N, C-alpha and C positions, 0 to 999 in steps of 0.2 A: 503494500499499500504505499509505504514511504517513497520507494523509488518511482512508483507510477506518478504520484503527485508532484515530486520535485522534477521529474522529467517532463511532464505536461506543462508545468507552470513556470519553470525556471530556465530551461534549456532554450536558447544558446547562451544566455547571460551567465550560466553557471555550468560547470561539468558535474556529472553525477556518475559515481563509480560505486557498484554493488560488489562486495566480496561476500560469498557465501559457499558452503560446501554440501555437496549432495550426501556426504557421509554422516553429517549432523542432522539428526531427526528434529521435527518440529512436534509441538504439542498436538496440533491439529484435531482437536476435539470440539472447539468452539463452532457451533453451526447456527446459533440463533442470533439475530441482530436486532438493533433498533432502527426506527424510521430514518435516523440521520444518515445511514449508509445510502440511501436512495440519492441524497443531495450530494455526497461525496462523489458518487459515480457520475451524476449529471455534470458536476463541475469539471470533471476529467472527461466529459463527452462519450461517456460509454453508454451504448444502447441498452435499454433495460432488458428487451426480449433476448438479445444475444447473451447478455450477462447471466440471466436465469437459465436460459438452455445450457450454457457452458458449465454452470455450477449446479445443476439439478435442483434449482431452487423452487420453493413454494412460497406463497404469501403468508404473512403473519400479522395479526391485528391485536394481539395480546398475549398474556401468559396466565395460565390457570394454576392456582395454587391450592392444592388438595392437602387437608389434614394439618395445616399450619396453625390455625387458631384453635381448632378442635379436631378431634378424630371424626371422620365422617362429613366434615364441612368443606366446601370448596368455593373459591371466588375467582373472578378474572380481573387481573389488572390490564385495562383496555389502553390502546393507543388512541385515546380520544376523551371527550368530555362527557360528564354527567349532566344532561340537561343543559342550560345555559343561565348566566346570570340574570337575576330579576331585580330591577331598579339598582344595578351595581352592586347586589349582594350575591355572594356565592350560592350557587343552587343548592349545595348539600345543607345549608342552614334551613331552607324551606322544607327539604325532605325531613331534616331532623325534628322540626316541629310536628310534622305529620307522624313520624315515628314514635316520638314521646307521647303523643296523644293516642297512640294505638291504631291509626288509620292508614299508615303508610304501606304502599306496595314495595317490592324489592327495590333498592336503588339501581340495581341491574337493569330494570325495565326501562331506565331513563338513558342508557348508554347503547348507542347503536353498535359499536363494535363488540360488547358483550352479547347482546341479543343476536347478531349476526353470527358470532363465533359458535354459540351454542346450537345454533341452526346449520352450521357448516356452510355459510354463505361468505361470498366476496364479491365486491365491486369496487372500482376505483373511486376515491373521494372525488366530490364536486368541488369546483372552484366558485360555485354560488354559495357565499358565505351567509346568505339568509335561509339556507335549506339545510335540513337534518343531515342530509349527505355529505355535508362538508365538515362534520363535527368528529372526525377521526383521521388517522393516518394509518400507514402501514409499513411493514418491514419485510425482512425475507428470512426463511430458513435456508441455508446454503451449505454445500460442501466446501469447508475451508481450504482444503488442499487443492480443489479444483479452481477456486478464486485466486489462490497464490500463482498457480501455473498460468491462468489467464492474464493476471496483472504482470508477470514476468514477460511474456510476450509483448504485451502492451507497452512496457517500459523500454525494451530493447528496441522495438519499432520506432520509438520517440527518440532514441539516441543515448539512452543509458548504457554504460559500458558494465558488463557483468564478467566477473573474474571468479573461476571456480578454484577453491582452495581453502585452507585453514590458516588462520593467522597464528604464528608462533612467537611473535614479539612486537612490542610496541615502543616506540622511541618517543621520548619526551623532551621538551625543551627544558634545558637546565635552570633557566632564569625564573621560570613560574609554573613548570609541570605540566603545560599544555602539550597535547599530543602533536607531533609533527609528521609521523609517518607510521605505517604498518608494515611488518615483514611476513610474508606468506611462506609456507613450508617449502616452496620451491626456490626460495630466496628472492622472489620478486619484492620490490620495495614500493608501496603506494603512499605518496604524499598528499596531503590535503590541508585545508584551513578550518573546515568544520567536520567533525566526525560524528555519525548517528549510529548509536548502539541499538541494534534490533536483535540482540543475540539471546533473548529470551531470559529464563531465570537466572542464567550464569552471570549476566551483567559483565561481559568480558572486558569492556573498556570502563564502563561507569564505575563499576565496583572492583573488579580485580585489578585495575590500573590506578584509577583516580580515587578509590575508596570514599565514595559519596555518602555511604551509610544507608541503613534501612531501619524504618520505624515499623516495629512489629505490632500488628493488630489482632494476633491470634487469641488473645484473651477476651475479645469482643466477637470475633468471627472464628469460632473454635475449629471449624472444619479444616483439615490440613491434608486430606488425601482424596484421591478420585480414582474410579475405575470406569472405562468406557468400553462399550461393546456396541457395534452396529447389528441390526437384525433385519429380516425381511419386513417389506410393507405389505401387509396382507389386506389393508382396506384403504379407502380414499383418505388422502392426507388431510389433517385438520388444519385450519387457518390459525392455529395458536400453539403455543409451547405449553407442555405440562411440566410442572415442578411439584412432585409429590413427596411429602414429607415422610420419612422413614424414622426408625427408632433412634438413630444416631446421625442424622443427616437428611439427605433428600436425593430423589432421583429425578433426572430429566428425561424427557421424551420429545424428540424434535423430528418432525415428519418432512422428509425430502421427497422428490418425485420417485427416486430409485431405492431408497432404504430409509429405515427409521434409526436416528441416532438415539443411543441410550447411555445414560451414566449415573453412577452413584457417588455423590460427594459426602464425605463423612469424616468424623473425627476419630483418629486412632486410639484416643484414650478411652473411649466407650465401646469400640468394636474393632475386631482385627481384620487384616486383609481378606483372609479367606471367608469370614462371615459376611463382610461387605460385598464380596464378589458373589457369593450365595444369594444374598438378598436382590441384588441385580438380576442374576440369571433366572430367579424364580418369578421375576416380575416382568419378564419381556413378553411382547405381544407376538412375537414371531421367532423363527429360527434364527439362531445367531450366524452372522456371515463373516465376523472378524474375530481375531484373538483378543482377549482382554488387554487393554492398554492401561497400566497402573502409573499413577502420577502422584508426586509429592509436591507441597507448596506451602508457603508461609504468607497469610494475608497481610498486607501492609504496603508501604509506599517507600520509594527512594527518598532520602532526606533532601537530596538535591537531584532532581530529574535532569537539570542541566549544570554540569560542573565544567569548569574551564571552558574548552572548545568542544566539549562532547555533549550531545543531547540524547537521552534515553527515551526510546518510543516502544510501547508494547510491554511486554512482561518484564523487560529490563528496567522498566521505570517503577514497577510495582504490581501487585495482583490483588484484585477483588474478585472473589469467587464468582462463578457464572450465573448466580441466582436470577439476576436481572439483565442478563445479556450485555453487560457493559464493556467487555474487554475490547471488542472491535471498535465501540464508540470512542474509548479512550485513546486507541491508535489514532483514530481519525482526528479527534480534538487536538491532540498534541502535534500532529502533522499541520492542521491549519494554523494553529497558534505559531509554530516554527515559521511557517510561510510569512505570516504577518510580522514576525519579528526577525526575519533573516538578516544577519549581520552583513554589512558591507565592508567591514574592516577587522582587524584583530581586536579592536576595542568594542567589546560585546557585553560588558557588565550590565548595563541598563537592559539590554535585551534579555539577558540571563535571569535577572531578578524578576522581571515582569512574567517571563515563561514560568519560573518557579512558583510564584505567588498564584498565578492562575490555576496551575496544575494542583498545588496544595488544596485551594478551595474546591476544585472539582472532585478530588479524591475525598476529601473530608465530608462533603455533602452526599456523595454516593455511599460512603462508608456508613453514615448515620441511617440512610434509607435502608441498607441491606441489614444492618443490626435490628432495625425495627421489626422485620419479619420474624426473627428469632425471639425477640424479647416480648412482643406484644402477643404472647400466646397464653392460652388457659391450660395448656397440657402440662401435666406433671406425672405422666404415665411411665416415663423412662428416666434414667439418670441424666441423659443428655438434655431432654427438654426441662427438667427441673434446673439444670445448670443455667440453661438460657433464660428461663423465665425470672430467675433470681439473681442473675449476675449484674454486677455494676456496669454502667453504660457511660459513654462520653457525656460530659456536662451539655454539649451543644444538643444532643438528642434528649437528654432529661428536659431541657427547656422547652424543646418542641413538643413533646409529649404531655408535659404539664399544661402548656398553653392550650392544646386541643382538648385535653380533658376537662379543663375549667370553662372554656368559652367556645369550643368548636372552631377556633381560628387556626389556620394553617399558616405557619411562617412562610413568607414568600420572598423571593430573591429575583433579581433580573437575570443573572447569569448562573446557570447551573443546569443540571440535567433533569431532574425529577420534579415536576411542577405540582401545583395543587390537586389535579385529578388523580395522580399517582398515590399521593399520601391518603387522599380520600379512599381510594380502592383498598389499601392495605389496612388503614385504621378500621373502617367499617366492615371490610371482609373478614378481619379477625376479631370482630366484635368488641373493638376498644372504642366505645362510645363516649361522647362528652356528656357532661351534665346539663349543659344549656345551649341555646343557639343564639344567633345575633339577635339582639332585642329589636333591632329595626324590622325584622320580619313581621312582629305584631302590628306594625303600621299598615301592612297590606291586608285588605279584608280577606276573611278565610274562603268566601266563596271564590274570590279571585284567584287566590292561591290554588285551590282545588281545581278550578277550571284550566289554569295554566299547566299544572301537573298532568291532568288528563290528556291535555292537547299534546304535550311533549311525549308522553307515553304511547299515544296512538300514532304520532309521526313516526317514531322509532319502530313500532311494530309494523306499521303498514309499509315502510320503506324497507325493512328487512325482509318481509314477505316477497317484495318485488325483486330482490337481488337474485343473482345466479348463484349456482352452488359453487363452492371453491373448487371441487373437482372439474366442473366445466370450465372455470376460469383458467386453470392449468392446462386443460386440452386446448382451449383456444390458444394460449401462449404457444404451445408447441407447434400449432398449424399456422401461426402467422409469420409473415415475413417483413411487414411494414414497420416503421419506427413510430413508437409512442413517445410523444413529446409532452413534458410537463411545464407549465409556465409559472416556475417557482423563482425565476431570476437568479441572482447569485447568493440567495439565502442558504448558506452550507448547513444551517441546522434545521431548516424546513420549518414546517408549521409548528408553532409554539404549543398547539394543543397536543403534540405528538406523545409526549411522556412527561 
């Protein structure tokens, strides 16, 4: 992704050289994405249909969380809104008044992507922002390995130079420790002014050479292992990801065109590797088609994602487990921030400080949102869930949860990934209800509120009924040869309703 973006947007003003080795494997299990990837691809001029065919992709409009709040309960975190603001007051406050009075329908009934997901429907969002069909966004389930190969060809066609080989030594400037060149195992020396570390968990440059440091968050996000297995796809692919809570972690199910991705994320303090694998294999919906891929990780972030003249992107910058499909988003966000702050000289301190500030804010906010899933639980049926329910949490999340519990208000911020509807989805989906709603709601006559809610509910239901099936949308994709163009301009982060 980094090579593709730099090749598209910087050549010929900069030269781009990629060093990688076929002998070094990749994690390669991340297959669920967020809507922002659409806008990354658009900025690079990648045709959506070609991309989806090459990566075996399906559409995705949300994530279903099963057994997180309580055993037997499930909810969907949608890529879209619940209703819409009324007199500039968040919709969930009106719903809360109905709920507290015992008159409420499920809040899911007011979300088009939730209703459509459960009906296995998909339609492209409308650009008519006065219509319910514009109230959602979509992402993809992709084969990450195929996407990497697709972008490798894309980058090389644009002029990126790829060197096959392993780095065995790194040369640093004596005066300040900045990197000046890399030495490959064949003796080749590659000089550069800016180095981008995409070496994964190893942090070949950012940590092994520059010792940027790592902030460990495993006391808040205790899962530290995963095992992944692909299986046969025996039914029509769903337009959403499944995240199913297990005794000591959770399981993902990600539907592609040609297979179903599965994985079990767990904490090895509560279950061993054999037990975790058995849990995964016992809960596959089809015949396994790959050998188990076991992974170890430590959740957290690099203390300096940009150190000296080296920028870490991807797993080398940190890791937040795949619960909300944020890994590819964080790659994309760091790439676009780097492009915005690309240095034009060796004096890059200001660029570096702003990059690190932005990265820290993004990681901290996503961290809090992920911890919420574990902590806002009513489960105490296993040692793992008892730990999660009663563990200490960051002060920033404590404040967010206390604010919502007392007032129903969700802390808002202009820049950051998960916005109000996302927090609403998890709070209410896991039965973490506030004591009261916005008092301004009482200024709106009850009959008016009831009529508005009924209208929204009917609009969602009627439009969902008219949508095509997700299976049919995929079949149409495979048959089409024309280019689909979206009028999103240069907004790299897309519709702010997305997540």
